[in-house]
VEXKOL-873510 format. One line per field, with one value per residue: residue in three letters; x, y, z of N, C-alpha, C in turn. Coordinates in pm, whole numbers, padded with zeros to 5 digits. Layout:
BEGIN
rest	(ALA / ...)
n_px	(X / ...)
n_py	(Y / ...)
n_pz	(Z / ...)
ca_px	(X / ...)
ca_py	(Y / ...)
ca_pz	(Z / ...)
c_px	(X / ...)
c_py	(Y / ...)
c_pz	(Z / ...)
//
This chain:
BEGIN
rest	(MET / SER / VAL / PRO / ILE / LEU / SER / LEU / ALA / GLU / ALA / ARG / VAL / LEU / GLY / VAL / LEU / ILE / GLU / LYS / GLN / ARG / THR / VAL / PRO / ASP / THR / TYR / PRO / LEU / THR / LEU / ASN / SER / LEU / VAL / ALA / GLY / CYS / ASN / GLN / LYS / THR / SER / ARG / HIS / PRO / VAL / MET / GLU / LEU / THR / GLU / ALA / GLN / VAL / GLN / ASP / ALA / LEU / ALA / THR / LEU / ARG / GLY / MET / ALA / LEU / VAL / ASN / GLU / THR / SER / GLY / GLY / ARG / ALA / MET / ARG / TYR / ALA / HIS / ASN / ALA / ASP / GLY / VAL / LEU / ARG / ILE / PRO / SER / GLN / SER / GLN / ALA / LEU / LEU / ALA / VAL / LEU / LEU / LEU / ARG / GLY / PRO / GLN / THR / ALA / GLY / GLU / LEU / ARG / ILE / ALA / SER / ASP / ARG / MET / HIS / ASN / PHE / ALA / ASP / ILE / SER / SER / VAL / GLU / ALA / PHE / LEU / GLU / GLU / LEU / ALA / GLU / ARG / PRO / ALA / GLY / ALA / LEU / VAL / ALA / ARG / LEU / ALA / ARG / LEU / PRO / GLY / ALA / ARG / GLU / ASN / ARG / TRP / MET / HIS / LEU / LEU / SER / GLY / ASP / ALA / PRO / GLU / ALA / ALA / ALA / ALA / LEU / GLU / SER / PRO / ALA / ALA / ALA / ASP / PRO / ALA / GLY / GLU / VAL / PRO / ALA / LEU / ARG / ALA / GLN / VAL / GLN / ARG / LEU / GLU / GLY / GLU / VAL / ALA / ALA / LEU / LYS / ALA / THR / VAL / ALA / ARG / LEU / CYS / THR / GLU / LEU / GLY / ILE / THR / PRO / GLU / ALA)
n_px	(-13526 / -13429 / -13235 / -12955 / -12624 / -12321 / -11993 / -11695 / -11613 / -11846 / -12025 / -11906 / -11932 / -12214 / -12273 / -12143 / -12288 / -12542 / -12477 / -12369 / -12586 / -12733 / -12553 / -12416 / -12608 / -12617 / -12429 / -12504 / -12667 / -12355 / -12043 / -11809 / -11549 / -11596 / -11722 / -11524 / -11342 / -11497 / -11518 / -11256 / -11195 / -11008 / -11106 / -11383 / -11425 / -11405 / -11288 / -11008 / -10979 / -10832 / -10952 / -10951 / -11046 / -11136 / -11209 / -11418 / -11595 / -11650 / -11783 / -12004 / -12126 / -12212 / -12387 / -12575 / -12684 / -12824 / -13017 / -12966 / -12832 / -12855 / -12778 / -12710 / -12699 / -12534 / -12445 / -12104 / -12023 / -12099 / -12335 / -12409 / -12653 / -12804 / -13042 / -13150 / -13376 / -13581 / -13526 / -13463 / -13662 / -13686 / -13722 / -13606 / -13460 / -13360 / -13202 / -12996 / -12870 / -12791 / -12612 / -12401 / -12312 / -12228 / -12015 / -11845 / -11825 / -11899 / -12097 / -12204 / -12534 / -12526 / -12293 / -12371 / -12573 / -12429 / -12257 / -12431 / -12541 / -12529 / -12680 / -12925 / -13099 / -13130 / -13355 / -13292 / -13102 / -13270 / -13445 / -13276 / -13219 / -13471 / -13515 / -13304 / -13383 / -13607 / -13481 / -13342 / -13545 / -13674 / -13921 / -13861 / -13605 / -13330 / -13134 / -12947 / -12757 / -12742 / -12450 / -12263 / -12202 / -11903 / -11640 / -11661 / -11787 / -12061 / -12262 / -12417 / -12281 / -12370 / -12394 / -12395 / -12566 / -12528 / -12308 / -12308 / -12362 / -12175 / -12084 / -11819 / -11713 / -11851 / -11756 / -11488 / -11511 / -11580 / -11352 / -11111 / -10927 / -11072 / -11235 / -11236 / -11320 / -11172 / -11329 / -11484 / -11347 / -11295 / -11560 / -11632 / -11432 / -11504 / -11743 / -11647 / -11491 / -11690 / -11830 / -11627 / -11596 / -11841 / -11815 / -11599 / -11717 / -11911 / -11746 / -11628 / -11850 / -11918 / -11688 / -11709 / -11945 / -11864 / -11672 / -11830 / -11984 / -11801 / -11683 / -11451 / -11361 / -11360 / -11076)
n_py	(-15406 / -15102 / -14923 / -15064 / -15099 / -15088 / -15226 / -15096 / -15284 / -15442 / -15252 / -15200 / -15449 / -15475 / -15250 / -15320 / -15547 / -15435 / -15259 / -15431 / -15590 / -15427 / -15344 / -15565 / -15779 / -16034 / -16192 / -16198 / -16339 / -16288 / -16467 / -16563 / -16493 / -16299 / -16107 / -16030 / -15918 / -15703 / -15555 / -15473 / -15306 / -15067 / -14839 / -14611 / -14640 / -14543 / -14543 / -14697 / -15043 / -15346 / -15611 / -15938 / -16277 / -16404 / -16187 / -16079 / -16294 / -16297 / -16053 / -16109 / -16307 / -16160 / -15980 / -16160 / -16242 / -16014 / -16025 / -15894 / -16003 / -16275 / -16618 / -16843 / -17157 / -17210 / -17365 / -17449 / -17297 / -17107 / -16843 / -16491 / -16254 / -15932 / -15814 / -15567 / -15428 / -15572 / -15543 / -15269 / -15141 / -14947 / -14758 / -14860 / -14656 / -14511 / -14707 / -14722 / -14472 / -14497 / -14709 / -14589 / -14401 / -14575 / -14696 / -14493 / -14285 / -13954 / -13745 / -13493 / -13400 / -13369 / -13511 / -13763 / -13816 / -13851 / -14064 / -14272 / -14340 / -14579 / -14749 / -14626 / -14394 / -14081 / -13813 / -13545 / -13323 / -13236 / -13447 / -13640 / -13512 / -13515 / -13788 / -13825 / -13661 / -13804 / -14034 / -13921 / -13840 / -14065 / -14255 / -14484 / -14442 / -14236 / -14278 / -14140 / -13833 / -13478 / -13297 / -13021 / -12738 / -12708 / -12460 / -12228 / -12410 / -12499 / -12677 / -12890 / -13184 / -13532 / -13801 / -14152 / -14323 / -14575 / -14664 / -14557 / -14252 / -14061 / -13746 / -13651 / -13799 / -13705 / -13444 / -13485 / -13584 / -13359 / -13212 / -13010 / -13177 / -13396 / -13316 / -13392 / -13681 / -13994 / -14154 / -13986 / -13880 / -14095 / -14140 / -13896 / -13893 / -14112 / -14018 / -13806 / -13950 / -14093 / -13885 / -13785 / -13999 / -13993 / -13747 / -13805 / -13999 / -13847 / -13670 / -13850 / -13927 / -13682 / -13643 / -13859 / -13794 / -13557 / -13655 / -13813 / -13616 / -13466 / -13252 / -13039 / -13071 / -12819 / -12717)
n_pz	(-13233 / -13342 / -13460 / -13567 / -13433 / -13580 / -13634 / -13797 / -13989 / -14013 / -14109 / -14355 / -14485 / -14499 / -14657 / -14898 / -14978 / -15027 / -15233 / -15437 / -15498 / -15662 / -15861 / -15969 / -16037 / -16153 / -16027 / -15769 / -15484 / -15298 / -15303 / -15044 / -15121 / -15321 / -15170 / -14987 / -15168 / -15259 / -15024 / -14992 / -15204 / -15392 / -15498 / -15474 / -15203 / -14865 / -14545 / -14727 / -14694 / -14559 / -14517 / -14378 / -14471 / -14241 / -14078 / -14226 / -14218 / -13943 / -13923 / -14083 / -13929 / -13707 / -13833 / -13932 / -13693 / -13631 / -13816 / -14051 / -14259 / -14483 / -14525 / -14783 / -14954 / -15248 / -15537 / -15527 / -15314 / -15018 / -15014 / -14975 / -14876 / -14829 / -14584 / -14550 / -14628 / -14505 / -14231 / -14176 / -14314 / -14528 / -14832 / -15163 / -15285 / -15069 / -14957 / -15145 / -15110 / -14844 / -14866 / -15010 / -14822 / -14621 / -14749 / -14839 / -14659 / -14517 / -14730 / -14964 / -15079 / -15355 / -15423 / -15340 / -15521 / -15760 / -15689 / -15633 / -15873 / -16028 / -15879 / -15831 / -16027 / -15951 / -16000 / -15949 / -15732 / -15532 / -15500 / -15389 / -15147 / -15029 / -14972 / -14794 / -14584 / -14498 / -14402 / -14191 / -14026 / -13949 / -13784 / -13631 / -13558 / -13637 / -13933 / -14070 / -14050 / -14076 / -14126 / -13986 / -14192 / -14376 / -14356 / -14616 / -14780 / -14996 / -14959 / -14714 / -14562 / -14528 / -14293 / -14211 / -13944 / -13849 / -13721 / -13476 / -13283 / -13195 / -13076 / -13086 / -13292 / -13513 / -13513 / -13573 / -13830 / -13961 / -13992 / -14174 / -14303 / -14371 / -14569 / -14832 / -14904 / -14994 / -15156 / -15314 / -15533 / -15727 / -15816 / -15938 / -16132 / -16288 / -16393 / -16549 / -16732 / -16865 / -16990 / -17152 / -17324 / -17458 / -17593 / -17760 / -17922 / -18051 / -18195 / -18370 / -18519 / -18643 / -18796 / -18974 / -19110 / -19233 / -19408 / -19577 / -19694 / -19818 / -19691 / -19538 / -19210 / -18955 / -18763)
ca_px	(-13403 / -13465 / -13115 / -12841 / -12496 / -12228 / -11851 / -11655 / -11615 / -11985 / -12083 / -11850 / -11993 / -12352 / -12273 / -12105 / -12399 / -12647 / -12425 / -12351 / -12719 / -12780 / -12456 / -12379 / -12716 / -12596 / -12343 / -12559 / -12587 / -12212 / -11961 / -11720 / -11437 / -11645 / -11753 / -11395 / -11290 / -11576 / -11483 / -11120 / -11174 / -10925 / -11184 / -11521 / -11425 / -11334 / -11146 / -10969 / -10956 / -10770 / -11015 / -10922 / -11166 / -11183 / -11277 / -11546 / -11681 / -11695 / -11883 / -12124 / -12190 / -12283 / -12498 / -12679 / -12751 / -12914 / -13108 / -12935 / -12772 / -12902 / -12680 / -12773 / -12604 / -12554 / -12330 / -12000 / -11987 / -12206 / -12356 / -12461 / -12739 / -12846 / -13185 / -13170 / -13515 / -13667 / -13496 / -13470 / -13789 / -13672 / -13735 / -13483 / -13383 / -13289 / -13097 / -12883 / -12800 / -12729 / -12497 / -12290 / -12260 / -12157 / -11893 / -11759 / -11821 / -11986 / -12111 / -12311 / -12643 / -12480 / -12199 / -12449 / -12645 / -12333 / -12202 / -12534 / -12603 / -12541 / -12780 / -13054 / -13082 / -13215 / -13388 / -13220 / -13050 / -13384 / -13496 / -13182 / -13238 / -13599 / -13495 / -13216 / -13466 / -13687 / -13393 / -13305 / -13664 / -13736 / -13981 / -13796 / -13468 / -13261 / -13027 / -12847 / -12761 / -12680 / -12336 / -12246 / -12138 / -11762 / -11611 / -11646 / -11865 / -12195 / -12359 / -12391 / -12261 / -12451 / -12326 / -12485 / -12562 / -12526 / -12190 / -12321 / -12390 / -12087 / -12058 / -11678 / -11687 / -11903 / -11665 / -11367 / -11542 / -11595 / -11224 / -11074 / -10853 / -11168 / -11328 / -11237 / -11305 / -11110 / -11427 / -11551 / -11270 / -11324 / -11695 / -11626 / -11347 / -11584 / -11838 / -11571 / -11453 / -11809 / -11857 / -11522 / -11629 / -11952 / -11762 / -11518 / -11809 / -11973 / -11645 / -11612 / -11968 / -11905 / -11582 / -11761 / -12041 / -11789 / -11609 / -11934 / -12034 / -11689 / -11659 / -11331 / -11399 / -11276 / -10988)
ca_py	(-15334 / -15000 / -14882 / -15148 / -15031 / -15176 / -15193 / -15051 / -15401 / -15480 / -15149 / -15219 / -15569 / -15444 / -15159 / -15392 / -15633 / -15352 / -15207 / -15534 / -15637 / -15339 / -15323 / -15692 / -15871 / -16169 / -16267 / -16178 / -16316 / -16294 / -16565 / -16499 / -16432 / -16178 / -16010 / -15979 / -15830 / -15581 / -15478 / -15421 / -15228 / -14947 / -14724 / -14597 / -14681 / -14457 / -14561 / -14821 / -15143 / -15474 / -15710 / -16079 / -16362 / -16429 / -16066 / -16069 / -16399 / -16251 / -15949 / -16178 / -16376 / -16058 / -15929 / -16265 / -16235 / -15898 / -16052 / -15804 / -16083 / -16413 / -16710 / -16947 / -17247 / -17206 / -17422 / -17505 / -17205 / -17035 / -16708 / -16401 / -16146 / -15845 / -15807 / -15431 / -15386 / -15636 / -15496 / -15123 / -15101 / -14821 / -14784 / -14894 / -14534 / -14480 / -14808 / -14683 / -14362 / -14550 / -14789 / -14498 / -14346 / -14684 / -14732 / -14380 / -14181 / -13838 / -13694 / -13396 / -13456 / -13374 / -13623 / -13886 / -13839 / -13905 / -14191 / -14376 / -14346 / -14716 / -14817 / -14559 / -14268 / -13977 / -13711 / -13422 / -13319 / -13221 / -13582 / -13700 / -13447 / -13559 / -13920 / -13809 / -13607 / -13915 / -14119 / -13848 / -13824 / -14197 / -14273 / -14592 / -14401 / -14177 / -14357 / -14045 / -13701 / -13370 / -13240 / -12877 / -12701 / -12673 / -12322 / -12211 / -12509 / -12454 / -12778 / -12973 / -13326 / -13624 / -13921 / -14255 / -14340 / -14718 / -14691 / -14477 / -14109 / -13991 / -13610 / -13631 / -13859 / -13611 / -13331 / -13528 / -13598 / -13226 / -13143 / -12981 / -13289 / -13495 / -13249 / -13455 / -13825 / -14060 / -14215 / -13891 / -13857 / -14194 / -14122 / -13783 / -13931 / -14200 / -13933 / -13734 / -14046 / -14123 / -13768 / -13778 / -14102 / -13944 / -13643 / -13872 / -14064 / -13741 / -13623 / -13952 / -13918 / -13560 / -13667 / -13950 / -13719 / -13463 / -13733 / -13853 / -13496 / -13396 / -13127 / -13042 / -13023 / -12713 / -12763)
ca_pz	(-13267 / -13438 / -13533 / -13528 / -13424 / -13649 / -13638 / -13929 / -14079 / -14037 / -14196 / -14489 / -14542 / -14534 / -14771 / -15018 / -15019 / -15086 / -15360 / -15539 / -15541 / -15770 / -15968 / -16033 / -15998 / -16205 / -15936 / -15635 / -15364 / -15315 / -15232 / -14947 / -15194 / -15386 / -15064 / -14938 / -15273 / -15258 / -14904 / -15001 / -15325 / -15376 / -15545 / -15421 / -15063 / -14770 / -14577 / -14793 / -14590 / -14596 / -14431 / -14407 / -14478 / -14105 / -14031 / -14297 / -14164 / -13812 / -13948 / -14134 / -13817 / -13629 / -13914 / -13934 / -13564 / -13635 / -13928 / -14161 / -14365 / -14499 / -14584 / -14864 / -15021 / -15393 / -15606 / -15442 / -15207 / -14951 / -15067 / -14874 / -14924 / -14720 / -14553 / -14500 / -14650 / -14406 / -14096 / -14165 / -14374 / -14600 / -14976 / -15235 / -15309 / -14945 / -14941 / -15230 / -15044 / -14723 / -14908 / -15043 / -14696 / -14553 / -14823 / -14873 / -14557 / -14537 / -14867 / -14988 / -15160 / -15493 / -15434 / -15326 / -15648 / -15857 / -15643 / -15631 / -16005 / -16076 / -15799 / -15857 / -16098 / -15893 / -16099 / -15918 / -15594 / -15441 / -15474 / -15294 / -15017 / -14973 / -14913 / -14679 / -14475 / -14447 / -14322 / -14070 / -13942 / -13940 / -13652 / -13557 / -13526 / -13752 / -13993 / -14119 / -13986 / -14152 / -14056 / -14000 / -14318 / -14366 / -14399 / -14760 / -14854 / -15035 / -14919 / -14597 / -14587 / -14450 / -14248 / -14161 / -13798 / -13815 / -13638 / -13356 / -13299 / -13102 / -13122 / -13117 / -13423 / -13613 / -13518 / -13643 / -13971 / -14019 / -13998 / -14312 / -14361 / -14421 / -14659 / -14963 / -14886 / -15109 / -15245 / -15400 / -15654 / -15831 / -15872 / -16030 / -16244 / -16374 / -16464 / -16652 / -16836 / -16944 / -17075 / -17255 / -17422 / -17540 / -17680 / -17862 / -18016 / -18132 / -18288 / -18474 / -18605 / -18723 / -18895 / -19076 / -19192 / -19316 / -19515 / -19672 / -19763 / -19883 / -19621 / -19452 / -19076 / -18898 / -18656)
c_px	(-13434 / -13346 / -12999 / -12713 / -12390 / -12084 / -11818 / -11659 / -11757 / -12055 / -12034 / -11916 / -12137 / -12359 / -12239 / -12220 / -12512 / -12602 / -12424 / -12485 / -12766 / -12684 / -12412 / -12484 / -12693 / -12510 / -12386 / -12663 / -12439 / -12149 / -11873 / -11605 / -11479 / -11672 / -11624 / -11336 / -11365 / -11544 / -11349 / -11091 / -11090 / -10998 / -11322 / -11534 / -11348 / -11380 / -11124 / -10931 / -10888 / -10824 / -10976 / -11054 / -11224 / -11259 / -11412 / -11643 / -11734 / -11804 / -12013 / -12199 / -12271 / -12404 / -12611 / -12756 / -12849 / -13020 / -13083 / -12873 / -12832 / -12793 / -12753 / -12665 / -12635 / -12431 / -12232 / -11964 / -12111 / -12214 / -12431 / -12539 / -12780 / -12998 / -13217 / -13315 / -13607 / -13648 / -13518 / -13599 / -13780 / -13678 / -13600 / -13397 / -13299 / -13179 / -12975 / -12802 / -12726 / -12604 / -12377 / -12229 / -12181 / -12022 / -11796 / -11748 / -11908 / -11980 / -12217 / -12419 / -12601 / -12384 / -12272 / -12523 / -12552 / -12291 / -12304 / -12595 / -12623 / -12646 / -12919 / -13026 / -13179 / -13234 / -13310 / -13175 / -13164 / -13443 / -13407 / -13206 / -13368 / -13585 / -13403 / -13294 / -13552 / -13604 / -13356 / -13422 / -13741 / -13791 / -13912 / -13653 / -13396 / -13148 / -12917 / -12861 / -12690 / -12568 / -12330 / -12168 / -11993 / -11741 / -11589 / -11727 / -12005 / -12303 / -12318 / -12360 / -12349 / -12366 / -12429 / -12466 / -12560 / -12399 / -12190 / -12336 / -12306 / -12056 / -11912 / -11643 / -11734 / -11810 / -11538 / -11391 / -11554 / -11465 / -11187 / -11003 / -10947 / -11262 / -11337 / -11217 / -11255 / -11211 / -11492 / -11480 / -11296 / -11460 / -11696 / -11541 / -11424 / -11683 / -11768 / -11534 / -11572 / -11839 / -11752 / -11548 / -11740 / -11904 / -11681 / -11607 / -11875 / -11873 / -11627 / -11729 / -11960 / -11801 / -11631 / -11858 / -11969 / -11724 / -11711 / -11983 / -11924 / -11658 / -11532 / -11368 / -11304 / -11195 / -11045)
c_py	(-15233 / -14957 / -14968 / -15066 / -15128 / -15129 / -15147 / -15165 / -15442 / -15381 / -15166 / -15339 / -15541 / -15352 / -15228 / -15479 / -15552 / -15302 / -15314 / -15594 / -15556 / -15337 / -15451 / -15799 / -16015 / -16255 / -16252 / -16285 / -16345 / -16412 / -16489 / -16429 / -16301 / -16068 / -15948 / -15881 / -15698 / -15493 / -15408 / -15347 / -15104 / -14821 / -14727 / -14646 / -14579 / -14494 / -14689 / -14920 / -15266 / -15581 / -15851 / -16156 / -16384 / -16307 / -16049 / -16174 / -16360 / -16145 / -16010 / -16245 / -16276 / -16006 / -16032 / -16265 / -16120 / -15913 / -15960 / -15878 / -16222 / -16495 / -16819 / -17034 / -17245 / -17257 / -17481 / -17417 / -17143 / -16894 / -16623 / -16286 / -16060 / -15854 / -15669 / -15386 / -15446 / -15582 / -15345 / -15067 / -14961 / -14853 / -14806 / -14772 / -14498 / -14581 / -14773 / -14572 / -14411 / -14631 / -14700 / -14439 / -14452 / -14710 / -14616 / -14273 / -14063 / -13782 / -13584 / -13464 / -13467 / -13490 / -13756 / -13919 / -13901 / -14046 / -14305 / -14402 / -14489 / -14795 / -14759 / -14424 / -14164 / -13864 / -13583 / -13427 / -13305 / -13356 / -13654 / -13643 / -13492 / -13696 / -13914 / -13756 / -13717 / -14007 / -14053 / -13835 / -13954 / -14222 / -14380 / -14558 / -14351 / -14268 / -14269 / -13915 / -13600 / -13310 / -13089 / -12846 / -12659 / -12528 / -12316 / -12310 / -12456 / -12552 / -12845 / -13115 / -13407 / -13744 / -14023 / -14270 / -14486 / -14758 / -14603 / -14329 / -14030 / -13851 / -13589 / -13690 / -13765 / -13491 / -13365 / -13538 / -13462 / -13149 / -13118 / -13097 / -13392 / -13437 / -13313 / -13604 / -13891 / -14117 / -14118 / -13877 / -13963 / -14177 / -14008 / -13817 / -14020 / -14120 / -13857 / -13826 / -14080 / -14008 / -13755 / -13882 / -14059 / -13837 / -13705 / -13938 / -13961 / -13687 / -13721 / -13947 / -13798 / -13580 / -13756 / -13877 / -13620 / -13534 / -13769 / -13734 / -13419 / -13264 / -13143 / -12987 / -12916 / -12769 / -12719)
c_pz	(-13374 / -13523 / -13488 / -13525 / -13476 / -13632 / -13779 / -14030 / -14112 / -14129 / -14340 / -14558 / -14585 / -14655 / -14902 / -15069 / -15083 / -15223 / -15468 / -15584 / -15661 / -15889 / -16039 / -15997 / -16044 / -16112 / -15790 / -15607 / -15385 / -15242 / -15134 / -15019 / -15259 / -15284 / -15009 / -15040 / -15275 / -15138 / -14919 / -15131 / -15296 / -15422 / -15483 / -15278 / -14979 / -14629 / -14658 / -14683 / -14647 / -14502 / -14474 / -14418 / -14339 / -14051 / -14097 / -14246 / -14026 / -13828 / -13996 / -14021 / -13733 / -13704 / -13925 / -13803 / -13554 / -13743 / -14046 / -14280 / -14364 / -14567 / -14660 / -14925 / -15169 / -15464 / -15509 / -15324 / -15145 / -15010 / -14965 / -14939 / -14805 / -14700 / -14496 / -14517 / -14546 / -14266 / -14082 / -14222 / -14435 / -14750 / -15043 / -15262 / -15187 / -14919 / -15024 / -15165 / -14920 / -14758 / -14939 / -14916 / -14618 / -14617 / -14839 / -14767 / -14593 / -14678 / -14869 / -15071 / -15306 / -15516 / -15425 / -15455 / -15752 / -15817 / -15646 / -15768 / -16056 / -15998 / -15818 / -15921 / -16042 / -15994 / -16077 / -15772 / -15494 / -15405 / -15373 / -15155 / -14950 / -14907 / -14791 / -14559 / -14414 / -14358 / -14190 / -13973 / -13924 / -13798 / -13567 / -13518 / -13650 / -13800 / -14051 / -14042 / -14076 / -14067 / -14077 / -14128 / -14294 / -14410 / -14550 / -14843 / -14883 / -14989 / -14789 / -14641 / -14491 / -14410 / -14202 / -14010 / -13756 / -13738 / -13514 / -13387 / -13201 / -13153 / -13161 / -13253 / -13533 / -13625 / -13594 / -13792 / -14040 / -14028 / -14144 / -14380 / -14420 / -14524 / -14796 / -14948 / -15012 / -15206 / -15342 / -15535 / -15761 / -15895 / -15973 / -16152 / -16342 / -16456 / -16577 / -16767 / -16926 / -17039 / -17185 / -17364 / -17515 / -17638 / -17794 / -17967 / -18107 / -18235 / -18404 / -18572 / -18696 / -18832 / -19008 / -19169 / -19284 / -19433 / -19622 / -19754 / -19835 / -19821 / -19537 / -19315 / -19027 / -18783 / -18523)
//
């Protein structure tokens, strides 16, 4: 099996497992409750879903059959971990990019760099593009594809191919209504909040130094 074809629920479950391995390693592998919560997050997800425990369990069963998920007994609950590295045989950087595409839908290389920051800190957009090209030219089967550039857009977006490669689906994703996936806004908002926090800290430091030196800070 070179490129598994996943349902929307299966893609969401796999994406969550890859993401949470990097972002919350202390609680990974995930319990079923944690996995359901991750699938149904209201932020950093497009589309937003309301999967039930039964639906997630069905997705897990299919993914286990593909060897993409391992089940382990830990404590009082079963826990689940992905095996994307063993099945897809792609580097950790590519796994981070694939996880974002699975969880948020089509993204530009710049958006992918921001959205994957907690999983892997890419040096620049060129680095992201290099890994995307590798995924698109993978000998065992492409895992991502570059979409046609939207009118007025400066960058192409990329989509994952783990849910099939139907041309009509790609065309639908390129419609103007889909130009701003819901998952992009939270990532940018988080980046802005982090920068605002840094600015506030710098202002506080300047104010303290001015007080110590007896200087009146300019407004």
